[in-house]
RONULO-334943 format. One record per residue (C-alpha): residue in three letters; x, y, z. Coordinates in steps of 0.2 Angstrom, whole numbers, padded with zeros to 4 digits, always signed. Layout:
N
alaXYZ/...
This chain:
847
met+0170-0049+0161/arg+0153-0056+0158/arg+0155-0057+0140/asn+0171-0067+0142/leu+0163-0079+0154/his+0148-0080+0142/gln+0159-0087+0128/gln+0169-0099+0139/arg+0155-0107+0150/phe+0147-0124+0148/arg+0129-0126+0145/trp+0122-0143+0150/ile+0107-0148+0141/his+0097-0163+0148/lys+0092-0175+0135/asp+0078-0188+0136/tyr+0089-0203+0132/asp+0099-0201+0147/ala+0113-0191+0139/cys+0120-0173+0142/val+0128-0162+0129/ala+0140-0149+0134/val+0141-0135+0122/lys+0157-0125+0123/trp+0160-0109+0114/thr+0179-0105+0111/thr+0186-0088+0105/glu+0200-0097+0097/cys+0189-0106+0084/ile+0177-0093+0079/gly+0162-0099+0070/arg+0162-0117+0077/val+0151-0125+0089/ile+0159-0140+0096/tyr+0147-0153+0103/leu+0154-0163+0117/ala+0144-0179+0123/lys+0146-0183+0141/leu+0138-0201+0142/gln+0133-0204+0160/gln+0119-0212+0168/phe+0106-0204+0179/his+0088-0206+0184/arg+0075-0203+0170/gln+0065-0186+0171/glu+0055-0176+0159/ser+0064-0163+0149/pro+0057-0146+0154/his+0060-0140+0136/gly+0054-0154+0126/ile+0070-0158+0118/thr+0072-0176+0112/thr+0087-0187+0109/ser+0083-0185+0091/ser+0090-0167+0091/ile+0108-0174+0094/leu+0111-0179+0076/ser+0130-0177+0074/leu+0146-0176+0084/glu+0162-0168+0076/ile+0174-0180+0084/gly+0190-0173+0076/gln+0187-0156+0085/leu+0184-0163+0102/gln+0196-0155+0114/pro+0201-0160+0132/leu+0192-0150+0144/glu+0198-0142+0159/pro+0189-0142+0176/arg+0174-0131+0177/pro+0177-0114+0185/glu+0170-0112+0202/his+0160-0097+0197/ala+0152-0106+0183/asn+0138-0110+0195/asp+0133-0092+0195/phe+0126-0094+0178/pro+0108-0100+0176/met+0106-0118+0170/pro+0087-0121+0169/met+0089-0137+0159/val+0098-0148+0172/glu+0101-0149+0190/arg+0117-0141+0196/arg+0131-0153+0202/ser+0146-0150+0213/ser+0162-0144+0206/arg+0171-0159+0213/lys+0160-0171+0204/ser+0161-0161+0188/thr+0180-0162+0189/ser+0181-0181+0190/ser+0168-0182+0177/ile+0178-0171+0165/thr+0193-0183+0168/asp+0183-0197+0162/leu+0176-0188+0148/asn+0194-0183+0141/thr+0198-0202+0141/thr+0182-0204+0131/ile+0187-0191+0118/ala+0203-0201+0115/thr+0193-0216+0112/leu+0181-0207+0100/lys+0195-0201+0090/asn+0202-0218+0087/thr+0184-0224+0083/gln+0183-0211+0069/gln+0197-0219+0059/asn+0185-0234+0056/his+0169-0223+0054/his+0173-0209+0042/pro+0158-0197+0041/arg+0157-0200+0022/his+0155-0219+0025/leu+0142-0218+0039/ala+0125-0225+0034/arg+0116-0214+0046/ser+0118-0197+0053/gly+0122-0199+0071/ser+0134-0198+0085/pro+0147-0213+0086/val+0146-0225+0100/asn+0159-0222+0114/ser+0165-0232+0129/gly+0158-0219+0141/arg+0141-0227+0141/gly+0134-0244+0142/ser+0124-0250+0126/tyr+0106-0255+0126/ala+0098-0269+0118/asn+0083-0267+0107/asp+0073-0277+0119/thr+0078-0267+0134/pro+0063-0258+0142/ser+0065-0240+0144/pro+0052-0227+0150/ser+0058-0215+0136/arg+0060-0227+0122/ser+0049-0238+0111/pro+0055-0253+0102/val+0063-0248+0086/ser+0064-0256+0069/gln+0076-0270+0064/ala+0085-0257+0052/ser+0088-0246+0066/ser+0096-0260+0077/gln+0108-0264+0063/asn+0115-0246+0064/pro+0129-0245+0077/tyr+0124-0226+0078/ala+0105-0229+0080/met+0106-0223+0098/tyr+0103-0205+0091/ser+0092-0211+0076/gln+0076-0203+0071/gly+0068-0220+0072/his+0066-0219+0091/gln+0048-0215+0095/gln+0048-0202+0109/gly+0029-0203+0113/gln+0022-0188+0122/his+0039-0180+0122/ala+0041-0179+0103/met+0038-0160+0100/met+0049-0157+0085/asn+0039-0149+0071/gly+0023-0158+0072/gly+0023-0163+0090/gln+0010-0156+0102/his+0021-0143+0112/gln+0027-0131+0098/arg+0028-0117+0110/phe+0044-0124+0116/met+0053-0129+0100/gln+0049-0122+0083/pro+0058-0124+0066/gly+0075-0115+0066/ala+0077-0112+0084/gly+0094-0121+0083/his+0100-0107+0073/lys+0104-0096+0088/phe+0120-0106+0092/gln+0126-0110+0074/his+0138-0098+0066/gln+0135-0094+0048/ser+0152-0099+0042/tyr+0150-0116+0050/gln+0133-0118+0042/gln+0140-0114+0025/his+0155-0125+0026/his+0145-0140+0032/gly+0129-0136+0022/gln+0124-0154+0017/gln+0106-0158+0022/thr+0096-0173+0024/asn+0080-0175+0015/his+0069-0184+0027/his+0054-0190+0018/pro+0044-0206+0021/gln+0047-0213+0004/asn+0066-0212+0008/gln+0065-0226+0021/asn+0078-0239+0019/gly+0084-0252+0030/gly+0102-0249+0025/his+0101-0231+0031/gly+0094-0236+0048/ile+0080-0223+0047/gly+0064-0226+0055/his+0053-0211+0051/gln+0042-0209+0065/his+0043-0190+0067/thr+0045-0174+0056/phe+0060-0164+0062/ser+0064-0146+0063/ser+0072-0139+0048/gly+0082-0128+0059/thr+0089-0143+0069/leu+0093-0153+0054/ser+0102-0139+0045/asn+0113-0134+0060/val+0116-0151+0069/thr+0119-0163+0055/pro+0131-0155+0043/his+0143-0169+0041/phe+0133-0185+0041/thr+0122-0187+0026/pro+0113-0202+0019/asn+0120-0210+0004/thr+0106-0204-0007/leu+0111-0187-0004/his+0130-0189-0005/asn+0130-0178-0020/gly+0119-0165-0013/asn+0104-0170-0023/ser+0088-0175-0016/ser+0079-0191-0022/asn+0066-0181-0030/ser+0077-0168-0038/gln+0074-0164-0056/val+0089-0153-0058/gly+0101-0162-0069/gly+0119-0160-0074/ile+0126-0170-0059/asn+0135-0186-0062/asp+0141-0199-0049/asn+0158-0191-0048/phe+0151-0174-0044/ile+0158-0166-0028/pro+0145-0153-0022/asn+0153-0136-0020/gln+0147-0124-0007/his+0134-0116-0018/trp+0126-0132-0022/gln+0127-0138-0004/arg+0118-0123+0002/gln+0105-0125-0012/met+0101-0143-0007/gln+0100-0138+0012/leu+0087-0125+0008/ala+0077-0137-0003/ala+0077-0150+0011/glu+0071-0137+0024/ser+0058-0132+0012/arg+0051-0149+0009/gln+0051-0154+0028/ala+0041-0139+0032/gln+0027-0142+0019/ser+0014-0148+0032/ala+0017-0133+0044/pro+0007-0117+0039/his+0016-0101+0043/his+0031-0110+0048/his+0042-0095+0044/cys+0033-0084+0056/lys+0034-0097+0070/lys+0052-0100+0067/glu+0056-0081+0067/gly+0046-0080+0083/val+0056-0093+0092/ile+0073-0086+0087/ser+0067-0069+0092/arg+0062-0075+0110/val+0078-0085+0112/ser+0089-0071+0107/lys+0081-0059+0119/ala+0082-0072+0133/leu+0101-0075+0130/glu+0107-0058+0127/pro+0112-0048+0142/thr+0104-0031+0143/pro+0115-0015+0141/ala+0113-0012+0160/glu+0119-0029+0165/glu+0134-0027+0154/ala+0138-0011+0161/ala+0136-0017+0179/glu+0147-0032+0176/glu+0161-0021+0168/gly+0160-0008+0182/glu+0152+0005+0171/glu+0138+0017+0176/glu+0122+0017+0167/arg+0121+0036+0164/asn+0112+0046+0151/arg+0111+0032+0139/ala+0097+0034+0126/thr+0084+0020+0125/thr+0081+0023+0106/val+0091+0029+0092/gly+0082+0041+0079/glu+0064+0041+0076/ile+0053+0026+0079/ser+0044+0021+0063/arg+0026+0017+0064/gln+0029+0002+0052/asp+0036-0011+0064/trp+0034-0026+0053/asp+0042-0030+0036/ala+0038-0048+0033/leu+0023-0058+0027/asp+0021-0076+0029/cys+0007-0084+0018/ser+0015-0101+0017/gly+0005-0118+0018/gln-0012-0111+0015/gly-0017-0120-0001/met-0020-0104-0010/arg-0024-0105-0029/ala-0024-0086-0031/ile-0018-0071-0021/ser-0024-0054-0020/thr-0014-0040-0028/ser-0017-0029-0013/ile-0003-0039-0005/phe+0009-0031-0017/ala+0004-0014-0012/tyr+0014-0016+0004/lys+0030-0009-0003/phe+0039-0009+0013/leu+0040-0028+0014/lys+0057-0036+0015/lys+0052-0054+0016/leu+0037-0063+0007/tyr+0033-0081+0009/leu+0021-0089-0003/asp+0028-0107-0003/his+0018-0123-0001/asn+0002-0116-0010/arg-0006-0120-0026/leu-0002-0104-0036/ala-0001-0107-0055/arg+0007-0090-0058/leu+0016-0076-0049/asp+0008-0059-0053/pro+0019-0046-0062/val+0013-0034-0049/val+0027-0042-0038/gly+0038-0029-0046/his+0032-0016-0035/leu+0040-0024-0020/arg+0057-0016-0023/asn+0063-0018-0005/leu+0061-0037-0005/thr+0077-0046+0001/his+0069-0063+0003/leu+0055-0071-0008/asp+0050-0089-0007/ile+0037-0097-0019/ser+0043-0115-0018/asn+0031-0130-0019/asn+0018-0121-0030/gln+0013-0125-0048/ile+0022-0110-0057/met+0027-0113-0074/glu+0036-0096-0078/leu+0043-0081-0068/pro+0037-0064-0074/glu+0049-0052-0082/glu+0045-0040-0068/ile+0055-0051-0056/gly+0070-0041-0062/met+0063-0026-0053/leu+0067-0034-0036/val+0086-0029-0037/asn+0087-0030-0018/leu+0084-0049-0017/lys+0096-0059-0008/glu+0087-0075-0008/leu+0074-0081-0021/leu+0068-0099-0018/val+0057-0107-0032/phe+0060-0126-0027/asp+0048-0139-0033/asn+0038-0129-0047/asn+0037-0132-0066/leu+0050-0119-0072/gln+0058-0124-0088/thr+0068-0108-0091/leu+0072-0091-0082/pro+0069-0074-0089/tyr+0084-0063-0093/glu+0078-0051-0081/val+0084-0062-0067/gly+0101-0055-0072/tyr+0096-0038-0064/leu+0096-0046-0047/phe+0115-0042-0044/lys+0113-0044-0025/leu+0106-0061-0026/glu+0115-0074-0016/thr+0104-0089-0017/leu+0093-0094-0031/gly+0084-0111-0026/val+0079-0120-0042/asp+0080-0138-0037/gly+0064-0148-0041/asn+0061-0139-0058/pro+0062-0146-0076/leu+0075-0132-0079/asp+0084-0130-0096/glu+0100-0140-0096/asp+0112-0126-0099/leu+0104-0116-0084/lys+0106-0132-0074/glu+0124-0134-0077/his+0128-0116-0074/ile+0120-0115-0057/val+0126-0132-0051/his+0144-0130-0055/his+0146-0111-0054/gly+0133-0105-0042/thr+0120-0092-0041/lys+0131-0077-0044/ser+0138-0084-0060/leu+0121-0088-0067/val+0114-0071-0063/thr+0130-0063-0072/his+0127-0075-0087/leu+0109-0070-0089/arg+0113-0051-0087/glu+0128-0051-0100/asn+0118-0061-0113/ala+0102-0051-0111/thr+0095-0044-0127/pro+0092-0025-0128/gly+0074-0027-0129/thr+0061-0016-0136/pro+0066+0002-0135/pro+0054+0014-0127/asn+0043+0026-0138/glu+0051+0043-0140/arg+0048+0055-0126/pro+0034+0066-0130/arg+0034+0085-0134/val+0023+0094-0121/glu+0016+0110-0128/ile+0014+0125-0116/asp+0013+0140-0127/thr+0010+0141-0146/ser+0009+0160-0148/pro+0020+0168-0161/ala+0037+0174-0154/ser+0051+0184-0162/glu+0065+0175-0153/ile+0065+0157-0148/leu+0079+0147-0139/ser+0080+0129-0133/val+0090+0123-0118/leu+0096+0105-0113/ser+0103+0100-0096/tyr+0110+0083-0094/asn+0121+0074-0081/ile+0129+0061-0092/leu+0137+0050-0078/cys+0156+0051-0078/asp+0165+0036-0083/lys+0174+0034-0066/tyr+0158+0034-0057/ala+0150+0021-0067/thr+0156+0006-0057/lys+0148-0012-0055/ser+0146-0009-0037/his+0134+0005-0040/tyr+0126-0001-0056/gly+0127-0020-0055/tyr+0111-0022-0064/thr+0118-0015-0080/pro+0128-0026-0092/ser+0146-0023-0093/asp+0146-0018-0111/val+0132-0006-0109/leu+0141+0002-0094/ser+0157+0004-0103/trp+0161+0022-0108/asp+0164+0018-0126/tyr+0146+0013-0128/arg+0138+0026-0117/arg+0147+0041-0124/glu+0141+0036-0142/val+0123+0035-0136/ile+0125+0052-0127/leu+0132+0060-0142/asn+0118+0054-0153/glu+0105+0060-0141/leu+0113+0077-0140/lys+0113+0078-0159/asp+0095+0072-0160/his+0089+0086-0148/asp+0099+0099-0157/ala+0097+0112-0143/asp+0104+0129-0145/ile+0112+0128-0127/val+0118+0112-0119/cys+0123+0111-0101/leu+0132+0095-0096/gln+0137+0089-0079/glu+0150+0075-0074/val+0161+0078-0090/asp+0179+0075-0087/arg+0192+0085-0096/glu+0198+0070-0107/ser+0180+0067-0113/phe+0178+0086-0116/asp+0194+0089-0126/glu+0195+0072-0135/tyr+0177+0068-0139/phe+0163+0080-0136/arg+0171+0096-0141/arg+0177+0088-0157/glu+0161+0078-0161/leu+0149+0092-0157/ala+0159+0105-0167/val+0153+0096-0183/asn+0135+0102-0177/asp+0140+0120-0175/tyr+0143+0119-0156/arg+0157+0128-0146/gly+0161+0124-0128/val+0166+0130-0111/phe+0172+0118-0098/trp+0179+0119-0080/pro+0184+0104-0069/lys+0182+0103-0051/thr+0196+0112-0041/arg+0205+0096-0036/ala+0212+0095-0054/lys+0224+0110-0049/thr+0233+0099-0037/met+0235+0084-0048/ala+0247+0078-0061/glu+0241+0080-0079/lys+0237+0061-0081/asp+0226+0061-0066/ala+0219+0079-0069/lys+0211+0074-0085/leu+0200+0062-0077/val+0192+0075-0065/asp+0174+0079-0069/gly+0166+0096-0070/cys+0153+0106-0080/ala+0153+0109-0099/thr+0142+0122-0108/phe+0140+0121-0127/tyr+0131+0134-0138/lys+0127+0136-0156/gly+0142+0146-0163/ser+0132+0152-0178/lys+0118+0159-0166/tyr+0127+0165-0151/val+0143+0174-0147/cys+0151+0171-0130/leu+0155+0188-0122/asp+0161+0182-0105/lys+0163+0167-0094/val+0166+0164-0076/leu+0170+0149-0065/ile+0162+0149-0048/asp+0172+0139-0035/phe+0160+0137-0020/ala+0173+0131-0007/asn+0186+0145-0012/thr+0173+0158-0012/ala+0166+0153+0005/ile+0183+0153+0014/asn+0187+0170+0007/arg+0171+0178+0013/pro+0176+0190+0028/asp+0160+0184+0037/met+0163+0166+0035/lys+0182+0164+0038/gly+0181+0161+0056/glu+0166+0148+0055/his+0171+0130+0059/asp+0157+0124+0048/thr+0164+0133+0033/phe+0181+0124+0035/asn+0174+0107+0040/arg+0159+0105+0029/val+0159+0117+0014/met+0178+0118+0010/pro+0181+0100+0007/arg+0168+0100-0007/asp+0176+0105-0023/his+0160+0107-0034/val+0160+0121-0046/ala+0148+0130-0058/val+0151+0138-0075/val+0143+0154-0080/thr+0143+0161-0098/phe+0137+0177-0104/leu+0130+0175-0122/glu+0123+0187-0135/asn+0111+0182-0150/arg+0120+0187-0166/met+0104+0192-0175/thr+0093+0199-0162/gly+0106+0207-0150/ser+0098+0200-0135/arg+0109+0194-0121/met+0107+0180-0109/ile+0116+0173-0094/val+0118+0154-0093/gly+0123+0145-0077/asn+0128+0127-0076/ala+0130+0119-0059/his+0133+0103-0050/ile+0128+0103-0032/phe+0135+0091-0018/trp+0125+0075-0017/asp+0125+0069+0001/pro+0108+0070+0010/ala+0118+0072+0026/phe+0125+0089+0020/glu+0109+0098+0016/asp+0117+0114+0024/val+0131+0113+0012/lys+0119+0112-0003/val+0110+0127+0003/val+0127+0137+0005/gln+0133+0132-0012/val+0117+0138-0020/ala+0117+0154-0010/ile+0135+0157-0016/leu+0130+0153-0034/leu+0115+0165-0034/glu+0126+0178-0025/gln+0140+0177-0038/ile+0128+0177-0053/ser+0120+0193-0046/lys+0136+0202-0045/gln+0141+0196-0062/ala+0124+0202-0069/glu+0126+0219-0062/lys+0143+0220-0071/trp+0137+0213-0087/ala+0122+0225-0087/lys+0135+0238-0091/tyr+0144+0227-0104/pro+0148+0237-0120/pro+0139+0232-0136/cys+0147+0219-0147/thr+0150+0224-0165/asp+0160+0210-0171/lys+0146+0197-0172/ala+0148+0193-0191/ala+0166+0187-0189/phe+0163+0171-0199/arg+0149+0163-0210/his+0146+0145-0213/ser+0147+0139-0231/glu+0130+0134-0237/val+0126+0120-0249/asp+0112+0117-0261/ser+0101+0102-0262/arg+0114+0093-0273/gly+0128+0095-0260/asn+0137+0109-0270/pro+0142+0125-0262/asp+0129+0139-0264/thr+0137+0152-0276/ala+0122+0164-0276/asp+0127+0181-0271/glu+0114+0183-0257/pro+0121+0195-0244/ala+0122+0188-0226/pro+0109+0195-0215/glu+0114+0210-0205/pro+0116+0207-0186/ser+0106+0218-0175/val+0113+0230-0162/ser+0116+0224-0145/leu+0102+0227-0132/glu+0106+0237-0116/tyr+0100+0232-0099/ser+0098+0244-0084/ser+0101+0231-0071/gly+0106+0213-0069/pro+0089+0205-0066/gln+0083+0212-0082/ile+0095+0201-0092/pro+0087+0184-0096/leu+0094+0171-0084/ile+0094+0152-0086/ile+0102+0140-0073/cys+0104+0122-0077/gly+0111+0108-0067/asp+0110+0093-0055/phe+0105+0101-0039/asn+0103+0085-0029/ala+0088+0093-0020/ala+0069+0089-0021/ala+0054+0101-0021/gly+0052+0108-0003/ser+0070+0108+0001/gly+0080+0123+0007/val+0088+0124-0010/tyr+0072+0123-0020/asp+0064+0136-0008/leu+0079+0148-0010/ile+0079+0148-0029/thr+0060+0149-0031/arg+0055+0161-0017/gly+0070+0172-0018/ser+0075+0171+0000/leu+0078+0159+0014/pro+0079+0162+0033/gly+0095+0158+0042/asn+0086+0146+0054/his+0079+0135+0040/pro+0079+0116+0046/asp+0091+0112+0032/leu+0105+0123+0039/gly+0104+0113+0055/asn+0108+0127+0067/arg+0126+0128+0059/gly+0135+0144+0057/tyr+0139+0152+0040/gly+0142+0170+0044/ser+0129+0182+0037/leu+0120+0168+0027/thr+0114+0161+0044/arg+0113+0177+0054/glu+0104+0187+0042/gly+0097+0175+0030/met+0099+0173+0011/ala+0091+0182-0004/his+0093+0185-0022/pro+0085+0197-0034/phe+0080+0185-0048/lys+0062+0179-0051/leu+0066+0161-0055/lys+0055+0146-0058/ser+0057+0128-0064/ala+0053+0126-0082/tyr+0044+0109-0078/ser+0034+0117-0064/thr+0023+0126-0077/thr+0014+0109-0079/ala+0020+0097-0066/glu+0038+0092-0062/leu+0043+0075-0070/ser+0040+0060-0060/phe+0059+0058-0059/thr+0075+0064-0067/asn+0086+0052-0058/tyr+0081+0033-0059/thr+0090+0020-0050/pro+0085+0005-0039/ser+0089+0015-0023/phe+0083+0032-0028/ile+0069+0038-0040/gly+0066+0057-0039/val+0068+0074-0046/ile+0085+0082-0043/asp+0089+0090-0060/tyr+0081+0107-0065/ile+0081+0120-0078/trp+0077+0137-0069/tyr+0072+0152-0079/ser+0069+0171-0075/thr+0050+0173-0077/asn+0051+0192-0081/ala+0061+0189-0097/leu+0057+0172-0103/gln+0042+0161-0107/val+0041+0142-0108/arg+0034+0136-0125/his+0037+0117-0124/leu+0045+0104-0114/leu+0053+0086-0116/gly+0041+0074-0108/ser+0044+0059-0097/val+0048+0041-0101/glu+0032+0030-0104/glu+0027+0020-0089/glu+0025+0003-0098/tyr+0043+0003-0102/leu+0048+0007-0084/arg+0038-0007-0078/lys+0052-0019-0082/val+0067-0008-0080/pro+0074-0007-0062/gly+0086+0007-0066/phe+0097+0017-0078/pro+0109+0016-0086/asn+0103+0002-0099/his+0104-0001-0117/his+0092+0014-0121/phe+0097+0027-0107/pro+0116+0029-0106/ser+0115+0039-0089/asp+0106+0037-0073/his+0099+0054-0076/leu+0087+0060-0089/ala+0090+0074-0101/leu+0079+0089-0098/lys+0075+0100-0113/ala+0064+0116-0113/glu+0060+0129-0126/phe+0058+0147-0122/ser+0053+0163-0130/val+0061+0179-0126/lys+0049+0192-0120/gln+0049+0209-0130/arg+0057+0223-0121/arg+0050+0241-0123/glu+0066+0250-0124/thr+0082+0246-0134/lys+0097+0256-0137/gly+0111+0252-0149/ala+0129+0258-0148/glu+0143+0257-0160/ile+0161+0255-0154/thr+0176+0248-0162/asn+0183+0231-0158/gly+0198+0239-0150/val+0188+0249-0138/gln+0178+0234-0133/arg+0194+0224-0130/glu+0201+0238-0119/trp+0185+0238-0109/glu+0187+0219-0106/arg+0205+0221-0100/ser+0200+0235-0088/asn+0186+0224-0080/
């Protein structure tokens, strides 16, 4: 009830120039604020809020609607700005006002807003006119130019004496720049975004402007959308240096917004910290006008019962904006850029000659204002601020913009007026707007200098009888590489045709013995990677997510999964297993009746691929797991359950594979060799004889490597379970949920696993995007059977200083490829066995 009355009620605001303005909010015209002028005479008295006649700068006559009598209960609402009047008198006054509205609409035909010489409210018959020589306690004599303007009754030219408090007056505690924004809907402001640039040098008798005061930018932007001086008819200020605008140019919405912000910036140049003051006023007004939850509940007949006063944890960081405007600074300390939590930074109206490249550290910034300085170029690191929505560089000396501005895909407003900008850039932003210019810069950016090759980190250089290398890589499936997620990446670079070629070249360059890929769809596996990698002696095993079983062939081939490749000349695949986490969970007897299993685990169709390999020459065997774990941080319990199932299933398979019979058919094929001239080698050199298969007494004795994207950081439940070998059922990541024996008794596995990169230190990141930078990909190995020899290092920091995220020209995925080289530890006891191929196949069928 209260909210409805709040939308329909009248607010009567007493004005110094013997006028009242009634502001009516209507639910039928959302986003519009209709100003109704009620012109009636009453005794002069001081305005308690210091609001002057000058703040009434426009009147949308075409939207004036006849008013109905004021409701009787309207007096229940506070009206601190004017004395209350009886309902009977208000009813008769409204009748007179409706007559006035009709007169105003007729007057509008002869005074169209585009033809007005001065922003103001048209004269109407509801009030007697004043001559310039008429004495008034609230008005000083005005200029002749002002008297020639029929709308000068609301002109800036009227001196208000002690009551002039608008942005430069004495009582700023009552009215600060931007306070008018409270009642101006955003859509209204954008649609009528032309702004007046009130500078002393713009005085012109024909405009009827007598510049006696400086006015609030908030008042101008929100109260004078239609009536603009002739010098600003095309949306360009008199001192604008942005070209590309002719006399016939009709300003679009983007350029109107540009000029509005430029005018506001110039009007505030003499007010230090004006952003801070404006935000403070808006905050106080908002708190004063908005009803409390208790009041709303009381008005609606609801009880205030058990309602929380706060939501979530209260952060100790309770400010995120810094206003250093209007200080005349020639340099700024780089310590400011250590405040990485900042969302708004105002450095306008100073004397800065450069913007420090360290600004790239403030990756949470949404608003940056460096207007009215002496900056000649923007640093390339500006592209790191991908969360920017508003970048204002008005009135500087910029002649061009770096291509890195194209990374700012969230940018809504790029204010460049007042700069000697390149003609092509001028034309683009004037006629097409900020978004188009950002896209233009991004799509035309050059690849840039590629980074140095990632270094090889040596761990152990001692001799070893058997060495193997493993690579893990989440290659970013094509269907996930969308512009909404990776808007900072050029379209041609984000395309799958480009990225898959770079990925393939990277895999060939690393030439690992075993390659584990995540986010590979069936189409890419069958038609590209398996075919292309076969040339390099790779054989592959692939399984998609389980949703593919329910889809038509056309759609199923686009479902991603995990693919494991191995060198066919070095290894033979003895067995392979698919681990379906959801299906395994719902078929466990202890988890069937758990609601969390069906509601949280079952809908996630992630899988893991496990292969059992044997080295053809040494006879050693190895288990290789390749997994992709659910990503959502809100489902840490699901991640733990998936990893627990993964380790449980690998443990069962390891015990089974420990009894696997020896393989005798390891020399089934031999690659033809060529000499240095490219001719087949005809030498009768016998092929090396393969060694007999090694036997293992238990599953944990078999060397184990698990690769994948685990979407978990160090210290998480997933990380602790893998590295410590167990996890209690009451771990915080499980959130007191029920998953059968996994939560009642805890989780455990028999393997001694360690992250390959933890032998030195984990990489600074494996996933690199503007919204997330961290380590979530791993290569785990069994420490009892394997030893790390070397690792693939990280990307150089100097290169990352100008790159907001992957993928880009040089990195085709948002993940890094991980590579580790291992040596197989010598076993004291080996035992060979000779069986026929038929016996071996019979054993495979029976198991």
